[in-house]
C-alpha positions as CSV (number, residue, x, y, z in Angstrom):
1,X,-0.9,3.6,-19.5
2,X,2.0,5.9,-20.5
3,X,-0.6,7.2,-23.2
4,X,-3.0,7.7,-20.5
5,X,-0.6,9.9,-18.4
6,X,0.1,11.9,-21.8
7,X,-3.5,12.4,-22.2
8,X,-4.0,13.8,-18.7
9,X,-1.0,16.1,-19.0
10,X,-2.6,17.7,-22.3
11,X,-5.8,18.4,-20.1
12,X,-3.8,20.5,-17.8
13,X,-4.2,21.1,-14.1
14,X,-8.1,21.5,-14.8
15,X,-8.4,17.8,-14.5
16,X,-7.5,17.6,-11.0
17,X,-10.6,19.5,-10.1
18,X,-12.9,16.9,-11.7
19,X,-15.3,15.3,-9.2
20,X,-13.9,11.8,-10.0
21,X,-10.5,12.8,-9.4
22,X,-11.5,14.4,-6.0
23,X,-13.2,11.3,-4.8
24,X,-10.0,9.4,-5.5
25,X,-8.2,11.7,-3.4
26,X,-10.5,11.2,-0.3
27,X,-10.5,7.5,-1.0
28,X,-6.6,7.5,-1.3
29,X,-6.3,9.2,2.1
30,X,-8.8,6.4,3.6
31,X,-6.7,3.8,2.0
32,X,-3.2,5.2,3.2
33,X,-4.1,6.0,6.9
34,X,-4.2,2.4,8.4
35,X,-0.9,0.9,7.1
36,X,1.6,3.0,9.4
37,X,-0.8,2.7,12.3
38,X,0.0,-1.0,12.4
39,X,3.5,-0.5,10.9
40,X,5.9,2.4,11.6
41,X,4.0,4.5,14.0
42,X,3.1,1.3,16.0
43,X,6.9,0.5,16.1
44,X,7.4,3.9,17.7
45,X,4.8,3.4,20.2
46,X,6.1,-0.1,21.2
47,X,9.7,0.9,21.6
48,X,8.7,3.9,23.7
49,X,6.9,1.3,25.8
50,X,10.1,-0.6,26.3
51,X,9.0,-3.5,24.1
52,X,12.1,-5.2,22.5
53,X,13.4,-4.6,19.1
54,X,13.1,-8.3,18.3
55,X,9.4,-8.2,19.2
56,X,8.8,-5.0,17.3
57,X,10.3,-6.7,14.2
58,X,8.0,-9.9,14.8
59,X,5.1,-7.3,15.2
60,X,5.7,-6.1,11.6
61,X,4.3,-9.5,10.4
62,X,0.9,-8.1,11.1
63,X,1.2,-6.3,7.9
64,X,1.6,-9.3,6.0
65,X,-2.4,-9.1,5.6
66,X,-1.5,-6.9,2.6
67,X,0.7,-9.5,1.1
68,X,-1.9,-12.3,1.2
69,X,-5.1,-10.2,0.0
70,X,-5.0,-11.6,-3.3
71,X,-6.5,-14.8,-1.6
72,X,-9.6,-13.4,-0.7
73,X,-9.8,-10.5,-3.6
74,X,-12.0,-12.6,-5.8
75,X,-14.6,-13.0,-2.8
76,X,-14.7,-9.1,-2.8
77,X,-14.6,-9.0,-6.6
78,X,-17.5,-11.2,-7.2
79,X,-19.6,-11.6,-4.0
80,X,-22.0,-9.2,-2.6
81,X,-21.6,-8.8,1.2
82,X,-24.8,-9.4,2.8
83,X,-26.9,-6.2,3.9
84,X,-24.2,-3.7,3.0
85,X,-24.3,-4.6,-0.9
86,X,-27.8,-4.8,-0.9
87,X,-28.2,-1.2,0.5
88,X,-25.0,0.5,-1.1
89,X,-24.2,-1.8,-4.3
90,X,-21.3,-4.3,-4.2
91,X,-18.3,-1.9,-4.6
92,X,-19.7,0.6,-2.0
93,X,-20.9,-2.3,0.4
94,X,-17.5,-3.9,0.8
95,X,-15.9,-0.5,1.1
96,X,-18.2,0.8,4.0
97,X,-18.0,-2.5,5.8
98,X,-14.2,-2.5,5.5
99,X,-14.1,1.2,6.7
100,X,-16.4,0.5,9.7
101,X,-14.2,-2.5,10.7
102,X,-11.0,-0.2,10.5
103,X,-12.5,2.4,12.7
104,X,-13.7,-0.2,15.4
105,X,-10.3,-2.1,15.4
106,X,-8.3,1.3,15.8
107,X,-10.6,2.0,18.8
108,X,-9.6,-1.5,20.0
109,X,-5.9,-0.7,19.7
110,X,-6.3,2.7,21.4
111,X,-7.7,0.9,24.6
112,X,-4.7,-1.4,24.8
113,X,-1.5,-0.9,26.6
114,X,1.5,-2.9,25.1
115,X,2.9,-2.9,28.5
116,X,0.3,-5.1,30.0
117,X,-2.0,-5.9,26.9
118,X,0.5,-6.8,24.1
119,X,-1.6,-9.6,22.7
120,X,-4.8,-7.8,22.8
121,X,-3.0,-4.8,20.8
122,X,-1.8,-7.6,18.5
123,X,-5.4,-9.1,17.6
124,X,-6.8,-5.4,17.1
125,X,-3.5,-4.8,14.9
126,X,-4.4,-7.8,12.8
127,X,-8.0,-7.0,12.3
128,X,-6.9,-3.5,11.1
129,X,-4.3,-5.0,8.6
130,X,-6.9,-7.3,7.2
131,X,-9.9,-4.8,7.0
132,X,-7.5,-2.2,5.5
133,X,-6.3,-4.8,2.9
134,X,-9.9,-5.5,2.0
135,X,-10.4,-1.7,1.7
136,X,-7.4,-1.5,-0.7
137,X,-8.7,-4.3,-2.9
138,X,-12.1,-2.6,-3.4
139,X,-10.7,1.0,-3.8
140,X,-8.5,-0.2,-6.4
141,X,-11.4,-1.8,-8.3
142,X,-13.4,1.3,-8.0
143,X,-10.5,3.4,-9.1
144,X,-9.9,1.4,-12.3
145,X,-14.0,1.1,-13.0
146,X,-14.7,4.7,-12.2
147,X,-13.5,6.6,-15.4
148,X,-12.2,5.9,-18.9
149,X,-8.5,5.8,-19.8
150,X,-8.6,9.7,-20.3
151,X,-8.8,10.1,-16.6
152,X,-6.8,7.0,-15.1
153,X,-3.6,8.8,-14.8
154,X,-5.2,11.7,-12.9
155,X,-7.0,9.3,-10.7
156,X,-4.0,7.3,-10.0
157,X,-2.2,10.7,-9.1
158,X,-4.9,11.8,-6.8
159,X,-5.1,8.3,-5.2
160,X,-1.3,8.4,-4.5
161,X,-1.3,11.8,-3.3
162,X,-4.1,11.0,-0.6
163,X,-2.4,8.1,0.2
164,X,0.7,9.5,1.0
165,X,-0.7,12.5,2.7
166,X,-2.6,10.0,4.9
167,X,0.7,8.2,5.7
168,X,2.0,11.8,6.9
169,X,-1.1,12.0,9.2
170,X,-0.7,8.6,10.6
171,X,2.9,9.0,10.9
172,X,3.9,12.5,12.0
173,X,0.2,13.5,12.9
174,X,-0.1,10.6,15.2
175,X,3.1,11.3,17.1
176,X,2.1,14.9,17.4
177,X,-1.3,13.9,19.1
178,X,0.6,11.4,21.2
179,X,3.0,14.1,22.5
180,X,0.2,16.6,22.7
181,X,-2.1,14.6,25.0
182,X,0.7,12.8,26.8
183,X,4.5,13.3,27.1
184,X,6.8,14.3,24.4
185,X,9.6,12.5,26.2
186,X,8.4,9.9,28.3
187,X,5.9,6.9,27.8
188,X,2.4,8.0,28.6
189,X,-0.2,5.7,27.4
190,X,-3.0,8.4,27.4
191,X,-1.3,10.1,24.5
192,X,-1.2,7.1,22.4
193,X,-4.7,6.0,23.4
194,X,-5.9,9.6,22.3
195,X,-3.8,9.6,19.1
196,X,-5.3,6.2,17.9
197,X,-9.0,7.6,18.7
198,X,-8.2,10.5,16.4
199,X,-6.8,8.5,13.8
200,X,-10.0,6.4,14.0
201,X,-11.9,9.6,13.5
202,X,-9.9,10.6,10.5
203,X,-11.2,7.3,8.8
204,X,-14.5,9.2,8.6
205,X,-13.0,11.1,5.4
206,X,-13.4,7.7,3.5
207,X,-16.6,6.5,5.1
208,X,-18.4,9.8,4.3
209,X,-17.1,9.5,0.8
210,X,-18.1,6.1,0.2
211,X,-21.7,6.8,1.5
212,X,-21.9,10.0,-1.1
213,X,-20.4,8.5,-4.2
214,X,-22.4,6.2,-6.7
215,X,-21.8,2.8,-7.4
216,X,-20.0,2.2,-10.7
217,X,-21.6,0.8,-13.7
218,X,-19.6,-2.5,-14.4
219,X,-20.0,-4.4,-17.6
220,X,-19.7,-7.9,-16.3
221,X,-21.1,-9.7,-19.5
222,X,-17.8,-11.1,-20.5
223,X,-17.1,-12.8,-17.1
224,X,-20.7,-13.7,-17.0
225,X,-20.7,-15.6,-20.4
226,X,-17.6,-17.3,-19.3
227,X,-19.0,-18.6,-16.4
228,X,-22.3,-19.5,-17.9
229,X,-20.2,-21.5,-20.6
230,X,-18.2,-23.3,-18.1
231,X,-21.0,-24.1,-15.9
232,X,-23.1,-25.8,-19.1
233,X,-19.9,-27.7,-19.9
234,X,-19.9,-29.2,-16.4
235,X,-23.7,-29.8,-16.6
236,X,-23.0,-31.7,-19.9
237,X,-20.6,-33.7,-18.1
238,X,-23.1,-34.7,-15.5
239,X,-22.2,-32.4,-12.7
240,X,-24.7,-31.7,-10.1
241,X,-26.3,-28.1,-10.9
242,X,-25.4,-26.7,-7.5
243,X,-21.9,-28.0,-7.6
244,X,-21.6,-26.7,-11.2
245,X,-22.5,-23.4,-10.3
246,X,-20.2,-23.2,-7.6
247,X,-17.2,-24.6,-9.5
248,X,-18.0,-22.3,-12.3
249,X,-18.1,-19.4,-10.0
250,X,-14.8,-20.4,-8.4
251,X,-13.2,-20.8,-11.9
252,X,-14.2,-17.3,-13.4
253,X,-13.5,-15.5,-10.1
254,X,-10.3,-17.1,-8.9
255,X,-8.6,-19.1,-11.7
256,X,-9.5,-16.9,-15.0
257,X,-7.7,-13.7,-13.6
258,X,-4.4,-15.6,-13.1
259,X,-4.7,-17.8,-16.1
260,X,-5.4,-14.7,-18.2
261,X,-2.1,-13.0,-16.9
262,X,0.2,-16.0,-17.4
263,X,-1.4,-16.5,-21.0
264,X,-0.6,-13.1,-22.0
265,X,3.0,-12.9,-20.5
266,X,4.0,-16.5,-21.1
267,X,7.5,-17.4,-19.8
268,X,8.1,-13.8,-18.4
269,X,5.2,-13.9,-16.2
270,X,7.3,-15.2,-13.2
271,X,10.1,-12.8,-13.8
272,X,7.4,-10.0,-13.7
273,X,6.0,-11.4,-10.4
274,X,9.5,-11.6,-8.9
275,X,10.4,-7.9,-9.7
276,X,6.9,-6.8,-8.4
277,X,7.7,-9.0,-5.0
278,X,11.1,-7.4,-4.7
279,X,10.8,-3.8,-5.9
280,X,10.0,-2.4,-2.7
281,X,12.2,-4.7,-0.3
282,X,14.8,-2.0,0.4
283,X,12.4,0.7,2.0
284,X,10.0,-1.8,3.6
285,X,12.5,-3.7,5.5
286,X,14.2,-0.4,6.5
287,X,10.9,1.2,7.4
288,X,10.2,-1.3,10.3
289,X,13.2,0.1,12.3
290,X,13.2,3.8,11.1
291,X,10.8,5.0,14.1
292,X,12.6,2.6,16.6
293,X,15.9,4.1,15.4
294,X,14.6,7.9,16.0
295,X,13.7,6.9,19.4
296,X,16.9,5.2,20.2
297,X,18.7,8.3,19.0
298,X,16.8,10.3,21.5
299,X,14.4,12.3,18.9
300,X,11.2,13.3,20.7
301,X,7.8,12.6,19.3
302,X,7.5,16.4,18.6
303,X,10.6,16.7,16.7
304,X,10.1,13.9,14.2
305,X,6.4,14.9,13.8
306,X,7.5,18.5,13.2
307,X,10.0,17.6,10.6
308,X,7.5,15.0,9.0
309,X,4.5,17.2,8.6
310,X,6.3,20.1,7.0
311,X,9.1,18.6,5.0
312,X,7.6,15.2,4.7
313,X,4.3,16.8,3.0
314,X,6.2,18.9,0.7
315,X,8.5,16.2,-0.7
316,X,5.5,13.9,-0.7
317,X,3.7,16.1,-3.1
318,X,6.8,17.1,-5.1
319,X,7.6,13.3,-5.6
320,X,4.3,12.4,-6.4
321,X,4.1,15.2,-9.2
322,X,7.7,14.8,-10.3
323,X,7.3,11.0,-10.6
324,X,4.0,11.4,-12.7
325,X,5.7,13.9,-15.1
326,X,9.0,11.6,-15.4
327,X,7.0,8.5,-16.1
328,X,5.0,10.2,-18.9
329,X,8.3,11.8,-20.4
330,X,10.7,9.0,-19.9
331,X,8.9,5.6,-19.7
332,X,8.0,3.7,-16.9
333,X,11.0,1.2,-16.6
334,X,13.4,3.9,-16.6
335,X,11.7,5.8,-13.8
336,X,11.1,2.3,-11.9
337,X,15.0,1.7,-12.0
338,X,15.6,5.5,-10.8
339,X,13.2,4.8,-8.0
340,X,15.2,1.6,-6.9
341,X,18.4,3.5,-7.0
342,X,17.0,6.4,-5.0
343,X,15.7,3.9,-2.5
344,X,19.0,2.4,-1.9
345,X,20.6,5.8,-1.8
346,X,18.3,7.1,0.9
347,X,19.1,4.2,3.2
348,X,22.7,5.1,2.7
349,X,21.8,8.3,4.3
350,X,20.7,6.4,7.4
351,X,24.1,4.9,7.6
352,X,25.7,8.4,7.8
353,X,22.8,9.2,10.4
354,X,24.1,6.5,12.8
355,X,27.5,8.3,12.9
356,X,26.1,11.8,13.4
357,X,24.0,11.2,16.4
358,X,20.9,13.4,17.3
359,X,21.0,15.9,14.5
360,X,17.6,17.7,13.6
361,X,19.3,19.1,10.0
362,X,20.2,15.2,9.3
363,X,16.7,14.0,10.4
364,X,15.3,16.7,8.0
365,X,17.6,15.8,5.1
366,X,16.7,12.0,5.7
367,X,12.9,12.4,6.0
368,X,12.6,14.9,3.0
369,X,14.7,12.5,0.7
370,X,13.2,9.5,1.7
371,X,9.7,11.0,0.8
372,X,11.0,12.4,-2.4
373,X,12.4,9.1,-3.5
374,X,9.2,7.3,-2.3
375,X,7.0,9.5,-4.3
376,X,9.0,9.1,-7.5
377,X,9.2,5.4,-7.2
378,X,5.6,4.9,-6.3
379,X,4.2,6.7,-9.2
380,X,6.3,4.5,-11.6
381,X,5.2,1.3,-9.6
382,X,1.5,2.1,-9.7
383,X,1.8,2.9,-13.4
384,X,3.7,-0.3,-14.1
385,X,1.1,-2.6,-12.0
386,X,-1.9,-1.0,-13.7
387,X,-0.4,-1.6,-17.1
388,X,-0.1,-5.3,-16.5
389,X,-3.8,-5.8,-15.7
390,X,-6.6,-6.8,-18.0
391,X,-9.6,-4.8,-17.6
392,X,-11.8,-7.7,-17.3
393,X,-10.1,-9.0,-14.3
394,X,-8.6,-5.6,-13.0
395,X,-9.6,-6.1,-9.5
396,X,-8.2,-9.5,-8.6
397,X,-5.1,-9.0,-11.0
398,X,-4.3,-5.8,-9.3
399,X,-5.0,-7.3,-5.8
400,X,-2.4,-10.0,-6.8
401,X,0.3,-7.6,-7.9
402,X,-0.1,-5.1,-4.8
403,X,0.0,-8.4,-2.5
404,X,3.1,-9.9,-4.1
405,X,4.5,-6.3,-3.8
406,X,4.6,-6.4,0.0
407,X,4.6,-10.3,0.9
408,X,8.3,-10.8,0.4
409,X,9.4,-7.6,2.0
410,X,6.9,-7.8,5.0
411,X,8.2,-11.4,5.7
412,X,12.2,-10.4,5.5
413,X,11.2,-7.1,7.7
414,X,10.0,-9.5,10.5
415,X,13.7,-10.3,11.3
416,X,15.0,-6.6,11.2
417,X,14.8,-6.4,15.1
418,X,16.9,-9.5,15.5
419,X,19.4,-8.2,12.9
420,X,19.8,-4.6,14.6
421,X,20.2,-6.3,18.1
422,X,23.2,-8.6,16.7
423,X,24.8,-6.3,14.1
424,X,23.8,-2.7,15.1
425,X,21.9,0.1,13.0
426,X,24.5,1.0,10.7
427,X,25.2,-2.4,9.3
428,X,21.4,-2.8,9.1
429,X,20.9,0.1,7.0
430,X,23.8,-0.5,4.8
431,X,22.5,-4.0,4.2
432,X,19.0,-2.7,3.4
433,X,20.7,-0.5,0.6
434,X,22.3,-3.6,-0.7
435,X,19.3,-5.9,-0.9
436,X,17.7,-3.2,-3.3
437,X,20.5,-3.2,-5.9
438,X,19.5,-6.5,-7.6
439,X,16.2,-5.2,-8.4
440,X,18.0,-3.1,-11.2
441,X,19.0,-6.6,-12.7
442,X,15.4,-7.7,-12.6
443,X,14.1,-4.4,-14.3
444,X,16.7,-5.0,-17.1
445,X,15.7,-8.6,-17.7
446,X,12.1,-8.0,-17.6
447,X,12.3,-4.7,-19.8
448,X,14.4,-6.8,-22.4
449,X,12.0,-9.9,-22.2
450,X,8.9,-7.5,-23.1
451,X,10.8,-5.9,-25.7
452,X,11.7,-9.3,-27.2
453,X,8.1,-10.3,-27.1
454,X,6.8,-7.2,-28.7
455,X,9.4,-7.9,-31.6
456,X,8.1,-11.4,-31.9
457,X,4.5,-10.2,-32.2
């Protein structure tokens, strides 16, 4: 993957004008839009509606859907969805279906008032999360299958840029719309309703793109041959033909991708998975309470939105670009370590913030540095996870990695409200910085293990 980044760099800025790269920019936007609407932005809405911090923390478990998507990724990878796949192809069919479901569920959230319809809001949020996780599975597969290695680094960079810009829209944009159509300082459900309806409208970016692009040409002969040979072996053992066909499909779709990963990385495979599962714990756990913290500090929706949409966008683009350059120049593992350190340091800034009170300059510094460090860390992390996949099983393996990436952090984040209620914001932010430091040890162990394996080979 590092070589891919170098190849893209040699092509110059013109590579980012290629049609395939622009497609991934739009699909990255579609992929990044829903997550904050069931995470950080939703936390702001709930806190303003006077929902308790404890309930807000538990509400974040809605996003655990992203951590379990590896369970149904084989279904999306190998099974055509009725009607949609017939009309659009397997990848585009799943893409459009998930996007329509996200739009409908965001509209459902829009008509829910957490003060009286908290359970209804939770149900629609769960549907958004599952549909969004499904969209991520198919878009990641589409990205890997869209182009050769020459363009993969540019596709990943464009996807990440679109994703981060969508998060700014779902964060700062949604807050700005909620203030514009409602109240900037008081709770007004009308403002939040309009904000979520508008966010549902922005999902049309991905939907229109999915309807206009072509279905990728997928060479599935290797998988098909494995499935055929396994089915014939089952028939030779006397298994019923219908049962043999189902078992063979399950084996190739759900077992082979994981078997391949463990066979390639051997005893280091579990350590790699632990690293993936813990890498983002510091910023994910902190992220649940960040917007609730802004509310409790007395910042208005307009203030948070204004800082985010200006400095957040600038630093997001700078972080994504800088991260890609640094990975290609210094290697993935070094920038992974740098990203972990930056995430922890950013959380320490929040500790200082708790003592400074309502300060726009401090809000600007925290949001800017948070987006910059996130861009650098994400560039390295996407590159690392992509390098671990086998092209033959890319969709399911990448879904496994990106699921594990969020599963443990999201679970721990569910207790963040309880922790804040008992120990306060300053202790909470300091703790989130500390829990990110063991990641450096994991990076060192994984890097040493992989280097030893290469020497042995």
